[in-house]
Wavefront OBJ file of the C-alpha trace (Angstrom):
o trace
v 98.561 146.538 142.857
v 99.909 143.153 143.847
v 102.186 143.087 146.867
v 105.005 140.596 147.123
v 104.885 138.225 150.047
v 107.208 135.533 151.275
v 105.485 132.274 150.425
v 103.750 130.101 152.970
v 101.531 127.028 152.953
v 98.191 126.370 154.607
v 97.118 122.722 154.783
v 93.386 122.299 155.318
v 92.733 118.775 156.580
v 89.705 116.901 157.823
v 87.546 113.958 156.882
v 86.162 113.743 153.346
v 83.053 115.978 153.042
v 84.033 118.048 156.104
v 84.006 121.318 154.146
v 87.706 121.645 153.256
v 87.113 122.715 149.648
v 84.610 125.404 150.580
v 87.054 126.810 153.141
v 89.974 126.600 150.680
v 88.010 128.537 148.041
v 86.963 131.195 150.549
v 90.542 131.474 151.852
v 91.895 131.872 148.327
v 89.403 134.682 147.676
v 90.254 136.406 150.959
v 93.987 136.194 150.251
v 93.328 137.714 146.813
v 91.605 140.644 148.544
v 94.898 141.108 150.432
v 96.736 141.217 147.103
v 98.080 137.678 147.503
v 97.756 135.309 144.572
v 97.851 131.754 145.947
v 97.728 128.311 144.362
v 95.259 125.753 145.676
v 96.436 122.147 145.467
v 93.176 120.221 145.588
v 93.786 116.498 145.943
v 90.795 115.300 143.914
v 91.815 117.511 140.969
v 95.520 116.610 141.129
v 95.302 112.872 141.831
v 94.334 111.865 138.249
v 97.141 114.049 136.869
v 99.832 112.833 139.263
v 98.575 109.230 139.177
v 96.587 108.532 135.990
v 95.484 105.214 137.514
v 95.075 106.281 141.139
v 95.248 103.729 143.898
v 93.829 104.429 147.296
v 95.798 101.794 149.168
v 98.528 102.852 151.584
v 101.287 102.709 148.961
v 99.229 104.699 146.459
v 98.431 107.344 149.062
v 102.093 107.539 150.138
v 103.167 108.141 146.528
v 100.441 110.705 145.901
v 101.129 112.724 149.046
v 104.885 112.723 148.389
v 104.138 114.213 144.965
v 101.629 116.699 146.405
v 104.107 117.894 149.043
v 106.820 118.160 146.381
v 104.586 120.418 144.276
v 103.837 122.556 147.338
v 107.519 122.848 148.217
v 108.368 123.771 144.634
v 105.685 126.478 144.511
v 106.558 128.014 147.886
v 110.259 127.957 147.031
v 109.376 130.051 143.986
v 107.332 132.537 146.017
v 103.833 131.162 145.462
v 101.683 130.781 148.592
v 99.945 127.395 148.630
v 96.665 126.124 150.025
v 96.597 122.335 150.356
v 92.993 121.129 150.137
v 93.553 117.483 151.000
v 92.378 114.989 153.616
v 95.875 113.512 154.078
v 94.568 110.890 156.478
v 97.990 110.238 158.035
v 99.809 112.876 160.078
v 103.052 111.852 158.374
v 101.822 113.365 155.088
v 101.129 116.753 156.647
v 104.233 116.636 158.836
v 106.305 115.973 155.716
v 105.098 119.270 154.304
v 105.632 121.071 157.620
v 109.279 119.960 157.788
v 109.954 121.143 154.223
v 107.968 124.402 154.204
v 109.158 126.741 156.976
v 106.098 129.030 156.895
v 103.365 126.433 157.371
v 99.929 126.333 158.991
v 97.852 123.235 159.599
v 94.097 123.808 159.731
v 91.864 121.074 161.112
v 88.230 121.025 160.005
v 86.737 119.125 162.921
v 83.566 117.557 161.561
v 81.922 114.433 162.987
v 81.961 111.379 160.730
v 78.144 111.183 160.860
v 77.847 114.718 159.428
v 80.371 113.958 156.679
v 78.507 110.756 155.817
v 75.207 112.668 155.556
v 76.803 115.251 153.251
v 78.724 112.758 151.073
v 78.596 114.846 147.850
v 80.891 112.454 145.956
v 79.291 109.286 147.296
v 82.510 107.928 148.805
v 80.952 106.926 152.129
v 78.054 105.248 150.305
v 80.564 103.328 148.169
v 82.465 102.354 151.303
v 79.329 101.028 152.987
v 78.385 99.118 149.822
v 81.842 97.539 149.620
v 82.695 99.389 146.377
v 85.483 101.325 148.135
v 87.729 99.805 150.771
v 89.883 102.644 152.038
v 87.639 105.585 152.925
v 89.316 107.707 155.642
v 87.317 107.594 158.844
v 85.292 104.611 157.662
v 87.656 101.744 156.716
v 91.034 103.397 157.293
v 91.933 105.622 160.220
v 92.018 109.391 159.907
v 94.725 110.831 162.153
v 93.659 114.317 163.232
v 96.429 116.846 163.801
v 97.958 116.727 167.259
v 98.633 120.476 167.409
v 96.807 122.250 164.588
v 97.384 125.966 164.194
v 93.642 126.523 163.781
v 90.641 124.302 164.538
v 87.427 124.978 162.639
v 84.382 123.340 164.197
v 81.891 122.035 161.653
v 78.343 123.101 162.389
v 79.515 125.639 164.968
v 81.452 128.041 162.736
v 80.521 129.128 159.242
v 83.284 128.856 156.612
v 83.625 132.669 156.525
v 84.316 132.765 160.271
v 86.855 129.980 159.813
v 88.614 131.936 157.089
v 88.786 134.967 159.403
v 90.509 132.746 162.013
v 93.013 131.532 159.407
v 93.726 135.087 158.197
v 94.132 136.221 161.809
v 96.683 133.445 162.405
v 98.542 134.301 159.173
v 98.705 137.931 160.338
v 99.776 136.962 163.868
v 102.623 134.825 162.514
v 103.478 137.618 160.068
v 103.045 135.326 157.066
v 100.930 138.113 155.550
v 100.660 141.843 156.202
v 97.486 143.721 157.089
v 95.412 144.689 154.095
v 95.958 148.256 152.922
v 92.562 149.921 152.792
v 92.039 152.369 149.956
v 91.133 155.891 150.960
l 1 2 3 4 5 6 7 8 9 10 11 12 13 14 15 16 17 18 19 20 21 22 23 24 25 26 27 28 29 30 31 32 33 34 35 36 37 38 39 40 41 42 43 44 45 46 47 48 49 50 51 52 53 54 55 56 57 58 59 60 61 62 63 64 65 66 67 68 69 70 71 72 73 74 75 76 77 78 79 80 81 82 83 84 85 86 87 88 89 90 91 92 93 94 95 96 97 98 99 100 101 102 103 104 105 106 107 108 109 110 111 112 113 114 115 116 117 118 119 120 121 122 123 124 125 126 127 128 129 130 131 132 133 134 135 136 137 138 139 140 141 142 143 144 145 146 147 148 149 150 151 152 153 154 155 156 157 158 159 160 161 162 163 164 165 166 167 168 169 170 171 172 173 174 175 176 177 178 179 180 181 182 183 184
């Protein structure tokens, strides 16, 4: 039985390859176990749809994140909880969502650049070092970590499952979700 919930948004931010997508997927599954059907807005999946010829310069990122936030606002306004799985290298992108979505959490995946560069599943850091990409967050363009994140997940110290428990605990504490009803 699905329970209705007032919509909220959780923005998972951190450097590319910090583990955001793994955490977002685990959070989505955990919310589903609470009877909450959420939508995950994953930047790499949405960018080619929103911008068929994506640009990674400042103007291109500004346009993309405005569109991403708009989609999140639209979904939450219609009662759909949203998980943003997006680096959003500038605080202004995340703060834009926070000002428009009243029930909002910002999650910072704190992962050292060296660890992200070793992981590099999409090869973006390699491309940046080879000069084939010129705007990799943390490498050629600054990544602005949150100033006051609601939850900090420490890469290499906490497993994704433990991080998801911290996020769920914060959602419960803020009364964005209700405790799971256990079947008897």
